[in-house]
A tleap script that builds the chain and sets N, CA, C and O, in Angstrom:
source leaprc.protein.ff14SB
mol = sequence {
  NMET SER ASN TYR SER VAL SER LEU VAL GLY
  PRO ALA PRO TRP GLY PHE ARG LEU GLN GLY
  GLY LYS ASP PHE ASN MET PRO LEU ALA ILE
  SER ARG LEU ASN ASP GLY GLY LYS ALA ALA
  ARG ALA HIE VAL GLY ILE GLY ASP VAL VAL
  LEU THR ILE ASP GLY ILE SER THR ASP GLY
  MET THR HIE LEU GLU ALA GLN ASN LYS ILE
  LYS ALA CYS THR GLY ASN LEU ASN MET THR
  LEU GLN ARG ASP VAL LYS THR ASP CTRP
}
set mol.1.N position { 48.293 -24.947 -35.386 }
set mol.1.CA position { 47.279 -24.199 -36.121 }
set mol.1.C position { 46.913 -24.957 -37.395 }
set mol.1.O position { 47.762 -25.565 -38.045 }
set mol.2.N position { 45.661 -24.904 -37.722 }
set mol.2.CA position { 45.185 -25.597 -38.909 }
set mol.2.C position { 44.246 -24.667 -39.679 }
set mol.2.O position { 43.278 -24.151 -39.119 }
set mol.3.N position { 44.536 -24.457 -40.968 }
set mol.3.CA position { 43.688 -23.614 -41.803 }
set mol.3.C position { 42.692 -24.482 -42.557 }
set mol.3.O position { 43.007 -25.601 -42.962 }
set mol.4.N position { 41.485 -23.953 -42.740 }
set mol.4.CA position { 40.476 -24.657 -43.537 }
set mol.4.C position { 39.565 -23.634 -44.203 }
set mol.4.O position { 39.440 -22.496 -43.750 }
set mol.5.N position { 38.941 -24.062 -45.276 }
set mol.5.CA position { 38.025 -23.192 -46.018 }
set mol.5.C position { 36.600 -23.668 -45.801 }
set mol.5.O position { 36.333 -24.860 -45.653 }
set mol.6.N position { 35.703 -22.711 -45.789 }
set mol.6.CA position { 34.287 -23.021 -45.633 }
set mol.6.C position { 33.508 -22.176 -46.632 }
set mol.6.O position { 33.830 -21.012 -46.873 }
set mol.7.N position { 32.475 -22.787 -47.207 }
set mol.7.CA position { 31.584 -22.072 -48.123 }
set mol.7.C position { 30.157 -22.236 -47.607 }
set mol.7.O position { 29.597 -23.333 -47.623 }
set mol.8.N position { 29.583 -21.127 -47.150 }
set mol.8.CA position { 28.216 -21.141 -46.647 }
set mol.8.C position { 27.284 -20.709 -47.776 }
set mol.8.O position { 27.494 -19.675 -48.408 }
set mol.9.N position { 26.261 -21.512 -48.015 }
set mol.9.CA position { 25.326 -21.231 -49.105 }
set mol.9.C position { 24.317 -20.194 -48.638 }
set mol.9.O position { 23.649 -20.369 -47.619 }
set mol.10.N position { 24.218 -19.100 -49.409 }
set mol.10.CA position { 23.378 -17.964 -49.045 }
set mol.10.C position { 21.927 -18.184 -49.340 }
set mol.10.O position { 21.527 -19.214 -49.884 }
set mol.11.N position { 21.159 -17.216 -48.980 }
set mol.11.CA position { 21.517 -15.899 -48.454 }
set mol.11.C position { 21.703 -15.915 -46.936 }
set mol.11.O position { 21.515 -16.938 -46.278 }
set mol.12.N position { 22.084 -14.729 -46.393 }
set mol.12.CA position { 22.213 -14.551 -44.943 }
set mol.12.C position { 20.843 -14.802 -44.311 }
set mol.12.O position { 19.839 -14.718 -45.018 }
set mol.13.N position { 20.757 -15.103 -43.028 }
set mol.13.CA position { 21.812 -15.020 -42.021 }
set mol.13.C position { 22.772 -16.207 -42.084 }
set mol.13.O position { 22.398 -17.324 -42.439 }
set mol.14.N position { 24.028 -15.918 -41.724 }
set mol.14.CA position { 25.074 -16.942 -41.787 }
set mol.14.C position { 25.202 -17.728 -40.496 }
set mol.14.O position { 25.740 -18.835 -40.496 }
set mol.15.N position { 24.714 -17.172 -39.398 }
set mol.15.CA position { 24.681 -17.922 -38.149 }
set mol.15.C position { 25.905 -17.802 -37.266 }
set mol.15.O position { 26.208 -18.718 -36.501 }
set mol.16.N position { 26.617 -16.680 -37.360 }
set mol.16.CA position { 27.760 -16.476 -36.473 }
set mol.16.C position { 27.929 -15.002 -36.165 }
set mol.16.O position { 27.382 -14.137 -36.849 }
set mol.17.N position { 28.703 -14.733 -35.116 }
set mol.17.CA position { 29.042 -13.358 -34.745 }
set mol.17.C position { 30.553 -13.229 -34.706 }
set mol.17.O position { 31.257 -14.145 -34.284 }
set mol.18.N position { 31.043 -12.080 -35.152 }
set mol.18.CA position { 32.484 -11.795 -35.166 }
set mol.18.C position { 32.894 -10.975 -33.961 }
set mol.18.O position { 32.090 -10.249 -33.375 }
set mol.19.N position { 34.163 -11.105 -33.604 }
set mol.19.CA position { 34.766 -10.188 -32.641 }
set mol.19.C position { 36.128 -9.797 -33.173 }
set mol.19.O position { 36.689 -10.480 -34.029 }
set mol.20.N position { 36.663 -8.694 -32.664 }
set mol.20.CA position { 38.007 -8.262 -33.029 }
set mol.20.C position { 38.050 -7.411 -34.273 }
set mol.20.O position { 37.030 -6.903 -34.739 }
set mol.21.N position { 39.253 -7.264 -34.803 }
set mol.21.CA position { 39.519 -6.425 -35.955 }
set mol.21.C position { 40.659 -5.473 -35.629 }
set mol.21.O position { 41.058 -5.328 -34.473 }
set mol.22.N position { 41.174 -4.829 -36.665 }
set mol.22.CA position { 42.303 -3.912 -36.501 }
set mol.22.C position { 42.018 -2.840 -35.455 }
set mol.22.O position { 42.898 -2.479 -34.673 }
set mol.23.N position { 40.794 -2.336 -35.441 }
set mol.23.CA position { 40.424 -1.273 -34.512 }
set mol.23.C position { 40.383 -1.748 -33.055 }
set mol.23.O position { 40.372 -0.923 -32.141 }
set mol.24.N position { 40.359 -3.056 -32.830 }
set mol.24.CA position { 40.376 -3.612 -31.475 }
set mol.24.C position { 41.733 -4.241 -31.141 }
set mol.24.O position { 41.915 -4.796 -30.057 }
set mol.25.N position { 42.683 -4.150 -32.078 }
set mol.25.CA position { 43.998 -4.767 -31.909 }
set mol.25.C position { 43.892 -6.257 -31.603 }
set mol.25.O position { 44.660 -6.805 -30.812 }
set mol.26.N position { 42.919 -6.898 -32.253 }
set mol.26.CA position { 42.694 -8.332 -32.093 }
set mol.26.C position { 42.417 -8.930 -33.466 }
set mol.26.O position { 41.881 -8.249 -34.339 }
set mol.27.N position { 42.776 -10.195 -33.669 }
set mol.27.CA position { 42.399 -10.824 -34.935 }
set mol.27.C position { 40.882 -10.983 -35.014 }
set mol.27.O position { 40.213 -11.121 -33.989 }
set mol.28.N position { 40.348 -10.965 -36.221 }
set mol.28.CA position { 38.922 -11.229 -36.403 }
set mol.28.C position { 38.681 -12.702 -36.102 }
set mol.28.O position { 39.370 -13.574 -36.632 }
set mol.29.N position { 37.715 -12.969 -35.261 }
set mol.29.CA position { 37.451 -14.350 -34.863 }
set mol.29.C position { 35.952 -14.567 -34.672 }
set mol.29.O position { 35.190 -13.618 -34.486 }
set mol.30.N position { 35.550 -15.821 -34.721 }
set mol.30.CA position { 34.163 -16.210 -34.482 }
set mol.30.C position { 33.923 -16.189 -32.981 }
set mol.30.O position { 34.612 -16.882 -32.233 }
set mol.31.N position { 32.951 -15.398 -32.533 }
set mol.31.CA position { 32.697 -15.294 -31.096 }
set mol.31.C position { 31.435 -16.028 -30.667 }
set mol.31.O position { 31.279 -16.356 -29.490 }
set mol.32.N position { 30.526 -16.290 -31.618 }
set mol.32.CA position { 29.283 -16.969 -31.276 }
set mol.32.C position { 28.725 -17.682 -32.496 }
set mol.32.O position { 28.862 -17.211 -33.625 }
set mol.33.N position { 28.098 -18.817 -32.255 }
set mol.33.CA position { 27.414 -19.558 -33.310 }
set mol.33.C position { 25.953 -19.723 -32.923 }
set mol.33.O position { 25.635 -19.966 -31.759 }
set mol.34.N position { 25.070 -19.589 -33.898 }
set mol.34.CA position { 23.653 -19.840 -33.659 }
set mol.34.C position { 23.395 -21.335 -33.818 }
set mol.34.O position { 23.815 -21.943 -34.802 }
set mol.35.N position { 22.705 -21.919 -32.849 }
set mol.35.CA position { 22.378 -23.343 -32.921 }
set mol.35.C position { 21.655 -23.651 -34.219 }
set mol.35.O position { 20.650 -23.017 -34.542 }
set mol.36.N position { 22.162 -24.619 -34.959 }
set mol.36.CA position { 21.532 -25.025 -36.209 }
set mol.36.C position { 21.768 -24.065 -37.360 }
set mol.36.O position { 21.226 -24.268 -38.446 }
set mol.37.N position { 22.573 -23.014 -37.150 }
set mol.37.CA position { 22.840 -22.040 -38.205 }
set mol.37.C position { 23.776 -22.603 -39.266 }
set mol.37.O position { 24.356 -23.676 -39.099 }
set mol.38.N position { 23.911 -21.864 -40.350 }
set mol.38.CA position { 24.746 -22.314 -41.471 }
set mol.38.C position { 26.194 -22.530 -41.050 }
set mol.38.O position { 26.811 -23.512 -41.463 }
set mol.39.N position { 26.746 -21.636 -40.241 }
set mol.39.CA position { 28.136 -21.777 -39.802 }
set mol.39.C position { 28.298 -23.010 -38.904 }
set mol.39.O position { 29.264 -23.759 -39.052 }
set mol.40.N position { 27.372 -23.218 -37.990 }
set mol.40.CA position { 27.450 -24.382 -37.099 }
set mol.40.C position { 27.354 -25.676 -37.892 }
set mol.40.O position { 28.080 -26.631 -37.618 }
set mol.41.N position { 26.460 -25.711 -38.875 }
set mol.41.CA position { 26.308 -26.924 -39.701 }
set mol.41.C position { 27.554 -27.194 -40.531 }
set mol.41.O position { 27.804 -28.335 -40.922 }
set mol.42.N position { 28.356 -26.133 -40.811 }
set mol.42.CA position { 29.594 -26.290 -41.580 }
set mol.42.C position { 30.794 -26.558 -40.657 }
set mol.42.O position { 31.939 -26.575 -41.110 }
set mol.43.N position { 30.522 -26.768 -39.362 }
set mol.43.CA position { 31.555 -27.097 -38.371 }
set mol.43.C position { 32.536 -25.963 -38.120 }
set mol.43.O position { 33.693 -26.208 -37.777 }
set mol.44.N position { 32.082 -24.712 -38.290 }
set mol.44.CA position { 32.880 -23.558 -37.889 }
set mol.44.C position { 32.946 -23.585 -36.363 }
set mol.44.O position { 31.971 -23.962 -35.712 }
set mol.45.N position { 34.073 -23.193 -35.788 }
set mol.45.CA position { 34.232 -23.242 -34.341 }
set mol.45.C position { 34.364 -21.874 -33.704 }
set mol.45.O position { 34.906 -20.948 -34.306 }
set mol.46.N position { 33.865 -21.752 -32.480 }
set mol.46.CA position { 34.052 -20.521 -31.720 }
set mol.46.C position { 35.545 -20.355 -31.454 }
set mol.46.O position { 36.215 -21.297 -31.030 }
set mol.47.N position { 36.054 -19.164 -31.704 }
set mol.47.CA position { 37.472 -18.881 -31.536 }
set mol.47.C position { 38.273 -19.021 -32.816 }
set mol.47.O position { 39.432 -18.609 -32.866 }
set mol.48.N position { 37.673 -19.600 -33.860 }
set mol.48.CA position { 38.378 -19.712 -35.139 }
set mol.48.C position { 38.647 -18.316 -35.689 }
set mol.48.O position { 37.767 -17.455 -35.680 }
set mol.49.N position { 39.872 -18.099 -36.167 }
set mol.49.CA position { 40.288 -16.802 -36.696 }
set mol.49.C position { 39.944 -16.738 -38.183 }
set mol.49.O position { 40.214 -17.678 -38.931 }
set mol.50.N position { 39.344 -15.619 -38.606 }
set mol.50.CA position { 38.959 -15.418 -39.999 }
set mol.50.C position { 40.155 -14.828 -40.751 }
set mol.50.O position { 40.564 -13.697 -40.489 }
set mol.51.N position { 40.717 -15.607 -41.693 }
set mol.51.CA position { 41.884 -15.162 -42.460 }
set mol.51.C position { 41.490 -14.447 -43.744 }
set mol.51.O position { 42.111 -13.452 -44.118 }
set mol.52.N position { 40.448 -14.955 -44.427 }
set mol.52.CA position { 39.956 -14.316 -45.650 }
set mol.52.C position { 38.437 -14.345 -45.665 }
set mol.52.O position { 37.809 -15.251 -45.118 }
set mol.53.N position { 37.865 -13.337 -46.303 }
set mol.53.CA position { 36.427 -13.274 -46.573 }
set mol.53.C position { 36.278 -13.087 -48.066 }
set mol.53.O position { 36.704 -12.071 -48.617 }
set mol.54.N position { 35.678 -14.057 -48.720 }
set mol.54.CA position { 35.470 -14.018 -50.173 }
set mol.54.C position { 36.784 -13.766 -50.919 }
set mol.54.O position { 36.819 -13.029 -51.904 }
set mol.55.N position { 37.864 -14.389 -50.432 }
set mol.55.CA position { 39.162 -14.285 -51.092 }
set mol.55.C position { 39.989 -13.064 -50.718 }
set mol.55.O position { 41.122 -12.928 -51.179 }
set mol.56.N position { 39.446 -12.175 -49.893 }
set mol.56.CA position { 40.145 -10.961 -49.479 }
set mol.56.C position { 40.718 -11.169 -48.071 }
set mol.56.O position { 39.997 -11.559 -47.153 }
set mol.57.N position { 42.017 -10.905 -47.912 }
set mol.57.CA position { 42.665 -11.061 -46.617 }
set mol.57.C position { 42.059 -10.112 -45.597 }
set mol.57.O position { 41.777 -8.953 -45.904 }
set mol.58.N position { 41.861 -10.608 -44.385 }
set mol.58.CA position { 41.328 -9.768 -43.312 }
set mol.58.C position { 42.435 -9.061 -42.545 }
set mol.58.O position { 42.160 -8.309 -41.610 }
set mol.59.N position { 43.678 -9.296 -42.930 }
set mol.59.CA position { 44.810 -8.652 -42.264 }
set mol.59.C position { 44.672 -7.133 -42.403 }
set mol.59.O position { 44.665 -6.612 -43.518 }
set mol.60.N position { 44.564 -6.434 -41.292 }
set mol.60.CA position { 44.415 -4.984 -41.317 }
set mol.60.C position { 42.980 -4.506 -41.464 }
set mol.60.O position { 42.746 -3.300 -41.541 }
set mol.61.N position { 42.010 -5.417 -41.505 }
set mol.61.CA position { 40.606 -5.054 -41.658 }
set mol.61.C position { 40.010 -4.660 -40.304 }
set mol.61.O position { 40.258 -5.316 -39.293 }
set mol.62.N position { 39.229 -3.591 -40.300 }
set mol.62.CA position { 38.512 -3.229 -39.074 }
set mol.62.C position { 37.292 -4.135 -38.935 }
set mol.62.O position { 36.909 -4.837 -39.871 }
set mol.63.N position { 36.699 -4.102 -37.760 }
set mol.63.CA position { 35.500 -4.903 -37.506 }
set mol.63.C position { 34.383 -4.531 -38.493 }
set mol.63.O position { 33.735 -5.405 -39.069 }
set mol.64.N position { 34.171 -3.231 -38.676 }
set mol.64.CA position { 33.104 -2.771 -39.574 }
set mol.64.C position { 33.389 -3.167 -41.024 }
set mol.64.O position { 32.474 -3.563 -41.746 }
set mol.65.N position { 34.643 -3.066 -41.455 }
set mol.65.CA position { 34.995 -3.477 -42.823 }
set mol.65.C position { 34.687 -4.958 -43.035 }
set mol.65.O position { 34.170 -5.347 -44.083 }
set mol.66.N position { 35.004 -5.777 -42.038 }
set mol.66.CA position { 34.723 -7.209 -42.143 }
set mol.66.C position { 33.220 -7.464 -42.193 }
set mol.66.O position { 32.754 -8.269 -42.999 }
set mol.67.N position { 32.470 -6.793 -41.347 }
set mol.67.CA position { 31.015 -6.941 -41.358 }
set mol.67.C position { 30.439 -6.554 -42.719 }
set mol.67.O position { 29.588 -7.259 -43.263 }
set mol.68.N position { 30.900 -5.443 -43.260 }
set mol.68.CA position { 30.399 -4.983 -44.556 }
set mol.68.C position { 30.765 -5.951 -45.674 }
set mol.68.O position { 29.970 -6.177 -46.587 }
set mol.69.N position { 31.964 -6.524 -45.606 }
set mol.69.CA position { 32.388 -7.510 -46.612 }
set mol.69.C position { 31.488 -8.737 -46.543 }
set mol.69.O position { 31.093 -9.280 -47.576 }
set mol.70.N position { 31.166 -9.173 -45.340 }
set mol.70.CA position { 30.281 -10.336 -45.169 }
set mol.70.C position { 28.874 -10.004 -45.663 }
set mol.70.O position { 28.249 -10.816 -46.345 }
set mol.71.N position { 28.377 -8.826 -45.326 }
set mol.71.CA position { 27.031 -8.417 -45.761 }
set mol.71.C position { 26.940 -8.318 -47.279 }
set mol.71.O position { 25.869 -8.522 -47.852 }
set mol.72.N position { 28.064 -8.005 -47.937 }
set mol.72.CA position { 28.075 -7.873 -49.403 }
set mol.72.C position { 27.964 -9.235 -50.093 }
set mol.72.O position { 27.680 -9.300 -51.289 }
set mol.73.N position { 28.181 -10.310 -49.358 }
set mol.73.CA position { 28.079 -11.665 -49.926 }
set mol.73.C position { 26.618 -12.081 -49.910 }
set mol.73.O position { 26.089 -12.489 -48.876 }
set mol.74.N position { 25.971 -11.974 -51.058 }
set mol.74.CA position { 24.550 -12.298 -51.123 }
set mol.74.C position { 24.303 -13.718 -51.613 }
set mol.74.O position { 23.230 -14.280 -51.393 }
set mol.75.N position { 25.305 -14.300 -52.282 }
set mol.75.CA position { 25.181 -15.692 -52.718 }
set mol.75.C position { 25.817 -16.577 -51.675 }
set mol.75.O position { 25.246 -16.798 -50.607 }
set mol.76.N position { 26.993 -17.083 -51.978 }
set mol.76.CA position { 27.738 -17.883 -51.012 }
set mol.76.C position { 28.719 -17.001 -50.250 }
set mol.76.O position { 29.218 -16.007 -50.777 }
set mol.77.N position { 28.988 -17.379 -49.002 }
set mol.77.CA position { 30.011 -16.722 -48.197 }
set mol.77.C position { 31.177 -17.692 -48.085 }
set mol.77.O position { 31.057 -18.757 -47.480 }
set mol.78.N position { 32.314 -17.310 -48.679 }
set mol.78.CA position { 33.509 -18.153 -48.650 }
set mol.78.C position { 34.516 -17.527 -47.698 }
set mol.78.O position { 34.845 -16.346 -47.803 }
set mol.79.N position { 34.999 -18.345 -46.764 }
set mol.79.CA position { 35.978 -17.853 -45.794 }
set mol.79.C position { 37.078 -18.889 -45.609 }
set mol.79.O position { 36.852 -20.092 -45.737 }
set mol.80.N position { 38.273 -18.393 -45.305 }
set mol.80.CA position { 39.353 -19.248 -44.846 }
set mol.80.C position { 39.530 -18.946 -43.367 }
set mol.80.O position { 39.678 -17.792 -42.965 }
set mol.81.N position { 39.511 -19.999 -42.568 }
set mol.81.CA position { 39.587 -19.861 -41.123 }
set mol.81.C position { 40.806 -20.601 -40.590 }
set mol.81.O position { 41.342 -21.496 -41.243 }
set mol.82.N position { 41.231 -20.214 -39.405 }
set mol.82.CA position { 42.358 -20.876 -38.755 }
set mol.82.C position { 41.902 -21.342 -37.381 }
set mol.82.O position { 41.381 -20.563 -36.583 }
set mol.83.N position { 42.108 -22.628 -37.123 }
set mol.83.CA position { 41.718 -23.216 -35.847 }
set mol.83.C position { 42.964 -23.604 -35.070 }
set mol.83.O position { 43.906 -24.175 -35.620 }
set mol.84.N position { 42.955 -23.286 -33.784 }
set mol.84.CA position { 44.039 -23.701 -32.900 }
set mol.84.C position { 43.743 -25.147 -32.489 }
set mol.84.O position { 42.856 -25.404 -31.675 }
set mol.85.N position { 44.490 -26.071 -33.058 }
set mol.85.CA position { 44.257 -27.486 -32.808 }
set mol.85.C position { 45.051 -27.901 -31.573 }
set mol.85.O position { 46.280 -27.826 -31.557 }
set mol.86.N position { 44.345 -28.330 -30.561 }
set mol.86.CA position { 44.994 -28.813 -29.336 }
set mol.86.C position { 45.333 -30.289 -29.505 }
set mol.86.O position { 44.489 -31.086 -29.914 }
set mol.87.N position { 46.553 -30.639 -29.192 }
set mol.87.CA position { 46.986 -32.029 -29.311 }
set mol.87.C position { 47.372 -32.552 -27.942 }
set mol.87.O position { 48.153 -31.918 -27.233 }
set mol.88.N position { 46.835 -33.702 -27.564 }
set mol.88.CA position { 47.230 -34.344 -26.303 }
set mol.88.C position { 48.398 -35.263 -26.573 }
set mol.88.O position { 48.309 -36.145 -27.428 }
set mol.89.N position { 49.490 -35.072 -25.859 }
set mol.89.CA position { 50.664 -35.899 -26.059 }
set mol.89.C position { 50.801 -36.878 -24.931 }
set mol.89.O position { 51.741 -37.674 -24.915 }
savepdb mol mol.pdb
quit
């Protein structure tokens, strides 16, 4: 696993879709990227887990809470993400 931070320059749209959340018993993760969108240009990956939104931990956050937190970011959207790095041995 590899953690990284990304800062998307606002305003929205940010160019990604979320899935999961506490209410789905799944981690919040990126499920879709818009071609040429801000998230894609920042090298965000499908399946990357969202650990923080604007410095707030997503641990225990519902899907709607995460969406609302993202919508509240009118300037830059800062997130810490976790990528499952596959290594060929």
